[in-house]
C-alpha positions in Angstrom: 96.4 227.5 101.9 94.1 228.4 98.7 94.4 224.7 97.2 96.0 221.3 97.8 99.4 221.3 96.7 100.5 218.1 94.6 103.7 217.0 92.9 102.4 217.9 89.5 101.7 221.6 91.2 105.2 221.5 92.1 106.6 221.0 88.7 103.9 223.4 87.1 105.4 226.6 89.3 109.0 225.2 88.6 108.0 225.4 85.0 107.1 229.2 85.2 110.4 229.9 87.8 112.5 232.7 85.8 115.3 231.8 87.9 114.9 228.1 87.6 118.0 228.1 85.3 120.9 229.3 87.8 120.2 225.7 89.3 122.3 224.3 87.0 125.4 226.8 87.9 125.7 225.0 91.2 127.1 221.3 91.8 123.9 219.6 93.4 124.3 215.7 94.5 121.4 213.8 92.2 118.6 212.8 94.4 119.7 214.8 97.2 117.9 217.6 98.6 119.8 220.5 100.1 117.8 222.4 102.8 121.0 224.0 104.6 121.9 226.8 102.7 121.2 229.0 105.4 124.4 227.5 107.4 126.8 227.0 104.1 125.7 227.5 100.5 127.0 224.9 98.1 129.4 225.7 95.6 128.9 227.4 91.9 130.6 226.6 88.8 131.3 230.3 88.8 132.9 230.2 92.4 135.0 227.6 91.3 136.0 229.5 88.4 137.2 232.7 90.1 139.2 230.8 92.5 140.7 228.7 89.9 141.8 232.3 88.4 143.5 233.3 91.8 145.1 230.5 91.4 146.6 231.1 88.1 147.3 234.4 89.1 149.3 233.5 92.2 151.3 230.6 89.9 151.9 233.0 87.0 153.0 236.1 88.8 153.9 235.3 92.3 154.0 238.6 94.1 153.2 240.4 91.2 149.8 239.0 91.4 149.1 242.2 93.9 149.1 244.3 91.1 149.0 241.8 87.7 147.1 239.4 86.8 143.3 238.8 85.6 141.8 239.7 88.8 144.8 241.8 90.8 144.5 241.5 94.6 145.5 244.8 96.0 142.2 246.2 95.3 140.0 242.5 95.8 138.7 243.5 98.8 137.3 246.7 97.6 136.3 245.4 94.5 133.9 242.7 96.4 132.8 245.5 98.4 131.5 247.5 95.7 129.9 244.4 94.7 128.5 243.2 97.2 127.0 246.9 98.1 123.6 246.2 96.1 122.9 243.5 98.3 123.1 245.6 101.6 121.5 248.7 100.2 124.8 250.9 100.8 127.1 252.9 98.6 130.4 250.9 97.1 132.5 252.8 99.2 130.3 251.9 102.9 131.0 248.1 102.1 134.5 246.0 102.5 134.9 242.4 102.4 137.6 241.8 104.8 138.2 239.4 107.6 135.7 237.1 109.7 132.3 238.1 110.7 133.7 238.0 114.5 136.7 239.8 113.6 134.5 242.4 111.9 132.1 242.7 114.8 134.9 243.0 117.4 136.5 245.7 115.4 133.2 247.8 115.0 132.4 247.1 118.8 135.7 248.4 119.7 135.2 251.1 117.0 131.3 252.4 118.1 131.5 251.4 121.7 132.5 254.8 123.4 131.1 254.3 127.0 130.8 258.0 128.5 129.2 259.2 131.8 126.0 256.9 132.6 125.9 255.9 129.0 128.1 252.4 129.3 125.9 249.4 128.4 125.4 247.3 125.1 122.1 246.4 124.3 121.6 242.9 122.5 118.9 240.0 122.9 118.8 236.7 124.4 118.1 234.5 121.1 121.2 236.5 119.0 123.7 233.8 117.9 125.9 232.9 120.6 129.5 234.3 118.9 127.9 238.2 118.9 127.3 237.7 122.9 130.9 236.6 123.6 132.2 239.6 121.5 130.3 242.0 123.3 131.3 240.4 126.8 135.0 240.4 125.1 135.0 243.9 124.4 132.9 245.2 128.0 135.6 243.5 129.7 138.3 245.2 127.6 137.1 248.7 128.6 137.0 247.6 132.3 133.0 247.0 132.1 131.6 243.5 133.8 129.3 241.8 131.3 126.7 240.9 134.1 126.1 244.8 134.7 126.6 245.7 131.3 125.5 244.0 128.8 121.2 244.3 128.5 119.6 241.1 127.0 115.8 241.8 125.7 114.1 239.2 126.5 111.9 237.3 124.2 108.1 236.2 125.0 108.0 233.1 123.1 111.3 232.0 123.1 111.8 232.5 119.6 110.9 235.5 118.4 111.2 239.2 119.4 108.7 242.4 119.9 110.3 245.6 118.1 108.3 247.4 121.2 110.2 245.5 123.8 113.6 246.2 122.2 112.5 249.8 121.8 111.5 250.1 125.8 115.1 248.3 126.7 116.6 251.7 124.6 117.1 253.9 127.9 119.8 256.5 129.0 122.4 254.0 130.2 122.5 252.1 126.7 126.1 253.6 124.4 125.6 250.6 121.8 123.1 248.4 119.9 123.7 245.3 118.5 120.8 243.1 116.9 120.5 240.7 114.4 118.4 241.0 111.0 117.1 237.9 110.9 117.0 235.8 114.3 118.8 232.6 113.3 116.9 229.8 115.3 113.2 231.3 114.1 114.1 233.1 110.8 112.0 236.1 112.2 112.9 239.5 110.4 113.3 242.5 112.4 112.1 245.8 111.1 115.6 247.2 110.8 114.4 250.7 110.1 112.1 251.1 112.9 114.5 250.1 114.8 117.4 252.3 113.9 115.2 255.3 113.9 114.3 254.9 117.2 118.1 254.4 118.6 118.9 257.6 116.8 116.1 259.5 118.5 117.9 258.6 121.7 121.4 259.0 120.7 122.5 255.6 120.4 124.7 254.0 118.0 122.9 250.6 116.5 124.3 247.6 114.2 123.2 244.8 112.8 124.5 241.2 112.2 122.9 240.3 108.8 124.3 237.0 108.9 120.9 235.0 107.7 119.8 237.8 105.7 122.4 239.2 103.3 122.0 237.4 100.1 118.1 235.9 101.2 116.7 239.6 101.1 117.3 243.6 100.2 118.6 245.6 102.7 118.4 249.8 102.8 121.1 250.2 105.2 122.4 253.7 103.8 118.9 254.8 103.5 117.7 253.5 106.7 121.0 255.3 108.2 122.3 252.0 110.2 125.6 252.8 111.7 127.1 249.8 110.7 126.7 246.1 109.9 128.7 242.4 109.8 128.1 239.2 107.8 129.4 236.2 106.7 129.2 235.1 103.0 129.4 231.2 103.0 125.7 231.2 103.8 123.3 232.2 100.7 126.1 234.3 99.4 127.9 231.0 98.9 131.5 232.1 98.8 132.7 228.7 100.6 133.3 227.0 104.3 135.5 230.2 106.6 134.9 232.6 103.3 135.7 235.8 104.2 133.2 238.2 105.7 132.2 241.6 105.4 131.0 244.9 107.0 129.5 248.1 106.3 130.0 251.6 108.0 127.3 254.5 106.7 129.3 257.4 105.5 128.8 259.6 108.1 131.7 257.5 110.1 134.4 258.3 107.7 137.3 259.4 109.5 136.4 257.8 112.3 139.7 256.2 114.0 139.3 252.6 113.9 139.3 250.9 117.6 141.4 248.1 115.9 144.4 249.3 113.6 145.9 247.6 111.1 147.9 247.5 108.1 145.4 247.2 105.4 142.9 249.8 106.6 145.6 252.5 105.3 144.7 254.8 102.7 145.8 252.7 99.8 148.5 255.2 98.3 150.2 255.1 101.7 149.9 251.7 102.9 153.5 250.9 101.4 155.3 254.1 103.1 155.4 252.0 106.1 155.0 254.8 108.2 154.4 254.4 112.1 151.6 256.8 111.9 148.6 255.0 110.3 146.4 257.0 107.6 143.4 255.6 107.5 141.5 255.1 103.9 138.4 257.2 103.7 135.8 254.4 103.3 135.1 251.2 105.0 138.4 250.0 104.1 139.5 251.4 106.8 138.3 249.0 109.2 140.5 246.2 107.5 143.2 244.9 109.9 145.2 242.3 108.2 146.3 241.3 104.6 142.9 239.9 102.4 143.0 236.6 102.4 142.7 236.0 98.8 141.7 232.1 98.4 138.9 232.5 100.8 137.6 235.4 99.0 137.9 234.6 95.3 134.9 232.2 95.4 132.6 235.3 96.2 133.9 237.1 93.2 132.3 234.4 90.9 129.3 234.2 93.4 128.2 237.7 93.4 128.1 237.6 89.8 124.9 235.1 89.8 123.4 237.9 92.3 124.0 240.7 89.8 122.3 238.3 86.9 119.5 236.9 88.8 118.3 240.3 91.1 117.9 240.5 94.6 114.5 241.6 94.1 113.6 238.6 92.1 115.2 236.5 94.6 113.6 237.6 97.2 110.2 237.1 95.8 111.0 233.3 94.7 112.5 232.9 98.3 108.9 233.8 100.1 107.0 231.7 97.4 109.4 228.7 98.2 109.4 229.0 101.9 105.0 229.5 102.1 104.9 226.8 99.8 107.0 224.9 102.5 104.9 226.0 105.3 101.7 225.1 103.0 102.9 221.4 103.3 103.8 221.3 106.5 100.4 222.0 107.4 98.8 219.9 104.8 101.0 216.6 104.9 102.3 216.7 108.8 99.4 217.8 110.7 99.3 215.4 113.3 103.1 214.4 114.2 103.9 217.0 116.5 105.5 219.8 114.3 104.9 223.5 115.0 106.0 226.2 112.8 107.8 228.6 114.8 108.9 231.2 112.4 106.6 233.9 111.2 104.1 233.2 108.6 103.8 236.7 107.2 106.1 237.3 104.4 107.3 241.0 105.9 108.4 239.3 109.1 110.4 236.4 107.8 113.8 235.9 106.5 114.9 232.8 104.4 114.0 229.5 106.4 111.5 228.3 108.0 111.4 227.0 111.9 110.1 223.6 112.7 110.1 222.5 116.7 109.4 219.5 117.2 110.7 217.1 120.5 112.6 214.7 118.6 114.3 217.3 116.1 117.6 216.0 116.5 116.8 212.5 115.6 114.3 213.5 113.0 117.7 215.5 111.4 119.5 212.1 111.4 116.6 210.4 109.9 116.5 213.0 107.2 120.4 213.1 106.4 120.0 209.2 105.9 117.3 209.9 103.3 119.5 212.4 101.2 118.3 215.5 102.7 120.4 217.9 104.2 118.5 219.6 107.4 119.7 221.8 110.0 119.4 221.1 113.6 119.5 223.6 116.4 119.0 223.1 120.0 117.3 222.2 121.9 114.4 221.2 119.2 114.3 223.3 115.9 114.6 221.8 112.5 115.8 224.8 110.1 114.8 224.3 106.4 116.1 226.6 103.8 115.1 226.0 100.1 117.5 228.5 98.1 116.2 230.3 95.2 119.3 230.0 93.5 119.5 226.3 93.6 116.2 224.8 95.1 113.2 223.8 93.4 109.5 223.7 94.3 109.7 219.9 93.4 112.8 219.8 96.0 110.6 221.4 98.9 107.8 218.9 97.8 110.2 215.7 98.0 111.7 217.2 101.3 108.4 217.3 102.8 107.5 213.5 101.8 110.7 211.9 102.9 109.7 213.6 106.2 106.0 212.6 106.1 107.6 208.6 105.5 110.3 209.4 108.3 107.1 210.4 110.7 104.3 207.5 109.4 107.2 204.6 109.8 108.9 206.1 112.9 112.3 205.8 111.1 113.8 208.3 113.5 113.5 206.0 116.6 116.4 204.1 115.9 118.4 207.2 116.2 119.4 209.3 119.7 117.9 212.5 120.1 121.2 214.1 120.6 123.1 216.4 118.3 125.9 215.3 116.2 129.3 217.3 116.8 128.4 219.6 114.4 125.0 220.4 113.9 
C-alpha cells in the first residue's frame, strides 16, 4: 500500500470512476452496504423492466407469446446465450441459457464422461462447491462406478488455494474427465484455465469449468483456450435474480455430439414440433437443453445483460480489481491486530471478484455486520467473504464497510452472538 487511505481518498476515487453511474440502475437500500453480490446480485431496474415485459406478453398473447409479443419466448434461450457469449469468450452458438447450474452440470458430465478401458476416473478438487461433487458422484454411480474409487480430488496445500502443478500432476492415464472451478468459491483464487486446458488436452482428457464465481466478474476466453465445456449460474454477478436460469457453453468442435440427457428443447428448432420419437438435436449448444425454458426466471437476465454491454466486461474487471485491492489495503490498514487473515491471492491475475477473510469468530462477526447494515457472506468453518461489485459498489461503500467492521471489533459487538452459522449462510 503506497499511501494511507482516507474517506476523502475514497470519495476522490468515486468521482473519477467511469462506471459510477451504473449504481443508480440498481435498487439499493439507503445507508446499507451490500457485499454479497458473489452469492446473489441485486435487482436492477432493467431486469425488472424485462420481467414485466414477459409478464405483459403473457397477459396480452397467452400461448401466442411463444412467437409473438415484444420478446417472443421460442428463441429466448438462444438470444440470451448470444448476449452472454462475449462474457464467456465464446461464439454465440456455443452458449445457451437453460436449466440450473447443477442440472447443466449433470447434462454435460453425462455427455462428456465416456469411461473406456482403464480411463474411468473423474478429476476434481477438494475445495470445489459441494453441489459439483454431488453431481460427479451421481454420474459415476449411474455408470456403475463407485465414487470412492473413481473420483480423484486434488488436495490443497493450505486449505484455501490450489496449485496448478498439483492439478497437472493428477492428470494421469486413468482420468477420463476433469471438472474444476474457474474461481474457488471460498478463497476467490482464479485458476489458470488456459494452462490447465492445454495440459489436459496434451493427455487426451476432456476438461470443463464451473464459472459460477467468475462469469460477469472477469473476462474469459473459453473458445480460444479450447475449453471443452463450462457451466454457470446467472444470479451472482450477472444479477438475474434468485434461482435464475443457468447457462452452459460447449465448444463448437463438439457440435453434433449426442446429449447425455435428451429433452425436447434440445431439438433442432424447425423439427421440434414435428413430434417425432427420434431426436434431431440442434447444431449448437442449444442441443444440450432439456426442458421448456423458464421464461419468467430468464427474463431478468435480458435486462441485466444490457448493463454489461454498456459497461464492458474489461472495464468492469478493472474496477473490480481496484475495489478488491482497496478493500485489502483497508483491512491491512484498519484491522491490523484484530485476528483477520486475508486468504485470497493478492496478485490481480490470481484473484476473482471477492476477498476472503479468515477469523476464528467469523460467524458471529457476520451477524454483527448484518445488524450494522452490512451484508457479508459466511462460509464454514471460518470465512467471511466480501464482494464489492463493480456495477453497484463504490469506494466509499468499501471504506464504510471496513469502518463498521473495525467498530465491531473494537467494541467486541460480535460477542453478543453465537459463533454458529444461520440456516442460510
